[in-house]
DOTI-926142 format. One record per residue (C-alpha): residue number from 1; residue in one letter; x, y, z. Coordinates in steps of 0.001 Angstrom, whole numbers. Each point is the difference from the previous one (the first is absolute). Layout:
BEGIN
<r resi="NUM" resn="a" x="X" y="Y" z="Z"/>
...
end
This chain:
BEGIN
<r resi="1" resn="m" x="-84167" y="-55570" z="44881"/>
<r resi="2" resn="r" x="857" y="-3672" z="-255"/>
<r resi="3" resn="w" x="3142" y="487" z="2114"/>
<r resi="4" resn="y" x="-1747" y="2132" z="2655"/>
<r resi="5" resn="k" x="-2871" y="-2470" z="358"/>
<r resi="6" resn="g" x="2311" y="-2931" z="249"/>
<r resi="7" resn="m" x="2065" y="1819" z="2656"/>
<r resi="8" resn="l" x="-3082" y="879" z="2008"/>
<r resi="9" resn="d" x="-1336" y="-3503" z="-210"/>
<r resi="10" resn="n" x="3296" y="-1480" z="1113"/>
<r resi="11" resn="l" x="217" y="2411" z="2876"/>
<r resi="12" resn="r" x="-3510" y="-1045" z="1112"/>
<r resi="13" resn="a" x="903" y="-3734" z="-354"/>
<r resi="14" resn="y" x="3264" y="239" z="2100"/>
<r resi="15" resn="g" x="-1105" y="2794" z="2420"/>
<r resi="16" resn="l" x="2273" y="2270" z="1758"/>
<r resi="17" resn="t" x="3293" y="-1603" z="877"/>
<r resi="18" resn="r" x="3568" y="1247" z="352"/>
<r resi="19" resn="v" x="497" y="-964" z="-3694"/>
<r resi="20" resn="t" x="-3200" y="1605" z="-1309"/>
<r resi="21" resn="a" x="250" y="3171" z="2202"/>
<r resi="22" resn="r" x="2147" y="1783" z="-2610"/>
<r resi="23" resn="y" x="-2444" y="-789" z="-2764"/>
<r resi="24" resn="v" x="-2995" y="1064" z="2097"/>
<r resi="25" resn="g" x="1856" y="3309" z="633"/>
<r resi="26" resn="q" x="589" y="455" z="-3697"/>
<r resi="27" resn="q" x="-3742" y="-521" z="-794"/>
<r resi="28" resn="v" x="-887" y="2491" z="2821"/>
<r resi="29" resn="m" x="2352" y="2574" z="-1492"/>
<r resi="30" resn="i" x="-1421" y="-599" z="-3493"/>
<r resi="31" resn="a" x="-3515" y="578" z="1457"/>
<r resi="32" resn="l" x="1118" y="3204" z="1784"/>
<r resi="33" resn="g" x="1744" y="1314" z="-3065"/>
<r resi="34" resn="t" x="-3095" y="-758" z="-2056"/>
<r resi="35" resn="a" x="-2361" y="1757" z="2387"/>
<r resi="36" resn="t" x="2286" y="2957" z="306"/>
<r resi="37" resn="l" x="314" y="490" z="-3749"/>
<r resi="38" resn="a" x="-3793" y="-382" z="-338"/>
<r resi="39" resn="v" x="-642" y="2570" z="2667"/>
<r resi="40" resn="l" x="2490" y="2395" z="-1558"/>
<r resi="41" resn="l" x="-1504" y="-272" z="-3403"/>
<r resi="42" resn="a" x="-3629" y="391" z="1397"/>
<r resi="43" resn="l" x="879" y="3037" z="2094"/>
<r resi="44" resn="t" x="1915" y="1650" z="-2855"/>
<r resi="45" resn="a" x="-2888" y="-596" z="-2369"/>
<r resi="46" resn="a" x="-2466" y="1378" z="2714"/>
<r resi="47" resn="s" x="2176" y="3144" z="422"/>
<r resi="48" resn="v" x="147" y="489" z="-3742"/>
<r resi="49" resn="v" x="-3871" y="-369" z="-292"/>
<r resi="50" resn="a" x="-569" y="2317" z="2975"/>
<r resi="51" resn="g" x="2373" y="2526" z="-1408"/>
<r resi="52" resn="t" x="2299" y="-47" z="3013"/>
<r resi="53" resn="f" x="2980" y="-1744" z="-1592"/>
<r resi="54" resn="v" x="3231" y="1879" z="874"/>
<r resi="55" resn="v" x="3579" y="-1148" z="-927"/>
<r resi="56" resn="q" x="2030" y="-110" z="3217"/>
<r resi="57" resn="p" x="3716" y="703" z="-268"/>
<r resi="58" resn="f" x="1015" y="-2391" z="2684"/>
<r resi="59" resn="w" x="-1805" y="-3018" z="-1726"/>
<r resi="60" resn="l" x="1269" y="1171" z="-3400"/>
<r resi="61" resn="a" x="3532" y="-131" z="1485"/>
<r resi="62" resn="v" x="-646" y="-3462" z="1351"/>
<r resi="63" resn="g" x="-1206" y="-1117" z="-3354"/>
<r resi="64" resn="g" x="3104" y="1553" z="-1529"/>
<r resi="65" resn="v" x="2237" y="-2217" z="2123"/>
<r resi="66" resn="f" x="-1689" y="-3061" z="-1464"/>
<r resi="67" resn="v" x="393" y="1319" z="-3530"/>
<r resi="68" resn="v" x="3711" y="730" z="522"/>
<r resi="69" resn="e" x="410" y="-3475" z="1454"/>
<r resi="70" resn="r" x="-1591" y="-1538" z="-2977"/>
<r resi="71" resn="v" x="2260" y="1945" z="-2442"/>
<r resi="72" resn="v" x="3095" y="-800" z="1933"/>
<r resi="73" resn="t" x="-773" y="-3680" z="-187"/>
<r resi="74" resn="v" x="-122" y="123" z="-3884"/>
<r resi="75" resn="a" x="2809" y="2492" z="-400"/>
<r resi="76" resn="e" x="2011" y="-2574" z="-2041"/>
<r resi="77" resn="a" x="-2906" y="-568" z="-2431"/>
<r resi="78" resn="d" x="-794" y="2043" z="-3102"/>
<r resi="79" resn="a" x="-1836" y="3308" z="-1"/>
<r resi="80" resn="r" x="-3431" y="-1601" z="-777"/>
<r resi="81" resn="s" x="327" y="-2201" z="3099"/>
<r resi="82" resn="r" x="808" y="2977" z="2188"/>
<r resi="83" resn="l" x="-3048" y="1881" z="-1386"/>
<r resi="84" resn="l" x="-2252" y="-2842" z="669"/>
<r resi="85" resn="a" x="1371" y="-168" z="3581"/>
<r resi="86" resn="v" x="-830" y="3730" z="588"/>
<r resi="87" resn="t" x="-3623" y="-408" z="-1151"/>
<r resi="88" resn="v" x="-889" y="-2305" z="2996"/>
<r resi="89" resn="l" x="-3468" y="-547" z="-1518"/>
<r resi="90" resn="p" x="668" y="-3406" z="-1652"/>
<r resi="91" resn="e" x="1160" y="-1369" z="3346"/>
<r resi="92" resn="l" x="-3092" y="1480" z="1746"/>
<r resi="93" resn="v" x="-2246" y="-1699" z="-2442"/>
<r resi="94" resn="y" x="1762" y="-3293" z="385"/>
<r resi="95" resn="a" x="-159" y="386" z="3800"/>
<r resi="96" resn="i" x="-3695" y="594" z="-236"/>
<r resi="97" resn="a" x="-472" y="-3077" z="-2232"/>
<r resi="98" resn="l" x="1964" y="-2141" z="2469"/>
<r resi="99" resn="q" x="-1988" y="1346" z="2913"/>
<r resi="100" resn="a" x="-3312" y="-777" z="-1746"/>
<r resi="101" resn="a" x="1157" y="-3536" z="-570"/>
<r resi="102" resn="f" x="863" y="-286" z="3661"/>
<r resi="103" resn="v" x="-3392" y="1358" z="1135"/>
<r resi="104" resn="h" x="-1751" y="-2422" z="-2415"/>
<r resi="105" resn="a" x="2007" y="-2871" z="1487"/>
<r resi="106" resn="l" x="-576" y="1121" z="3484"/>
<r resi="107" resn="v" x="-3774" y="199" z="-475"/>
<r resi="108" resn="l" x="42" y="-3556" z="-1494"/>
<r resi="109" resn="a" x="2194" y="-1291" z="2847"/>
<r resi="110" resn="l" x="-2191" y="1592" z="2726"/>
<r resi="111" resn="a" x="-3171" y="-1415" z="-1789"/>
<r resi="112" resn="r" x="1814" y="-3378" z="-213"/>
<r resi="113" resn="r" x="-767" y="-146" z="-3660"/>
<r resi="114" resn="d" x="1925" y="-2067" z="-2445"/>
<r resi="115" resn="t" x="1253" y="1447" z="-3164"/>
<r resi="116" resn="a" x="203" y="-1443" z="-3426"/>
<r resi="117" resn="w" x="3197" y="568" z="-1959"/>
<r resi="118" resn="n" x="-1488" y="-1146" z="-3376"/>
<r resi="119" resn="h" x="2619" y="-2749" z="-374"/>
<r resi="120" resn="v" x="55" y="-1802" z="-3317"/>
<r resi="121" resn="v" x="-1483" y="-3390" z="315"/>
<r resi="122" resn="a" x="2194" y="-2716" z="-1497"/>
<r resi="123" resn="t" x="-1739" y="-2147" z="-2484"/>
<r resi="124" resn="p" x="1021" y="-3580" z="-330"/>
<r resi="125" resn="t" x="1953" y="-884" z="-3073"/>
<r resi="126" resn="a" x="-388" y="-3112" z="-1966"/>
<r resi="127" resn="g" x="2597" y="-2720" z="221"/>
end
């Protein structure tokens, strides 16, 4: 959250320039990815609740491509690492945590609220 908030504050301070355009684009893509995953999870949950959830072979195949890519990238590692790569779930949980931090930072930045990082206050020493 700290990194995201700092980046958003810096982009506000410097504005859109040739130098910052790339970073603005990155933040826009993070926001789009966050919104996309949120909509996907909400629609999936709604379809499960409504009893209309159906596994689509095309999307299962697309997901399979991502799983294969993950396993290939850890092919040199041990069997435990390959098994973890297949599960995809830990990465999804981590992505959701990162996206929640981004949304929190974005809300703070849009509200122009400062954040406290709970820094340790140095106490003067004698002598």
